[in-house]
N, C-alpha and C positions, 0 to 999 in steps of 0.2 A: 516277806521278805519284798523289796523294791528294785526294781529294773538298775540304780545305782549298787546296788549291792555286790551284780556280778558283771557289771559292764565293761568294757575295757577303755581304762584310761588313758588318753595321748595317744590314740591308733595313730598308724602309719596311714598316710593318703597318697593321694597321687593329684598333678590337677589336669586339667581338658589339656594343658600343651603335650602331656607327656604321654610317650610310647605306650603301647599295650605290653610289649614287653616288659618296662618298668613296674608296670603294675602287676603283670604276673608273677616278675621275683620278688616284689615286695608281700606278694601273697603267699609265696611258697615259702619265703625265708620266717615272718609269722605264722605259718602253718594255720591261715584264716582260709576261709572260703569266700569270703566280700571286703573291700575297699570303700571306701568315702574317697570321691572323687569330691575335690573342693575348687572356691575361685581363688584360690592366693592361700599363702601360706599362713599371711596374717590377718585377714577375715576368716579364714574360714567357714563362709557359705558354700551349702552345701548345695552346688545342683544334681547331682544324681552318686548312684555308687557302680561300681563295677563287681559283678561276679567269676566265678569262677567259669561259670554256664557262658555267661558274654564270653567271655577269652575263647572257648570253646569253638563259638558259633562264629567266629572271626581270626582265628588261627592258620585254619587252610586257605586263607586271601592273599593276608599279609599280616606276617609281625609289627610292622613300622607303620601303622595306619596308626590316627591320632587319637584318644580314648575318648572323645566327643564325640568319633562315631558310632562309640560301641557304647553310650552309657544307658545304665540301666533306666525304664522310666518308669510312672506310676501305671500297675494295671486298672483297669476297669471292670469289676466282675461283668462276665457274659452268661449267657443260656449253655447250659452245658449241651446243649445242638452248635454253638458257631465254632466254627473250625480254628481261632484263637485267637487269644486276648485283643483288645484294643489299647492300642496307648492313651494316654493321658495327656493332653499339652498344654 
């Protein structure tokens, strides 16, 4: 079995200018825990993703924040003793 056999084709997505509320609504409607953030509907370059965990961390601040403020970034592996992972930019 390959990834193409089980992947979601043509998934819902948001752009960096969409609100966190929109991302949450699309994720709820599609019953998913992650949504891609694309750089536009036409080219669909993938600068990041939003997870349900990302949304949970910002909802107490403001539901009108823009997605660019809470995109998931790649994480570098750290030692178990490190207090938190460091992001790669």
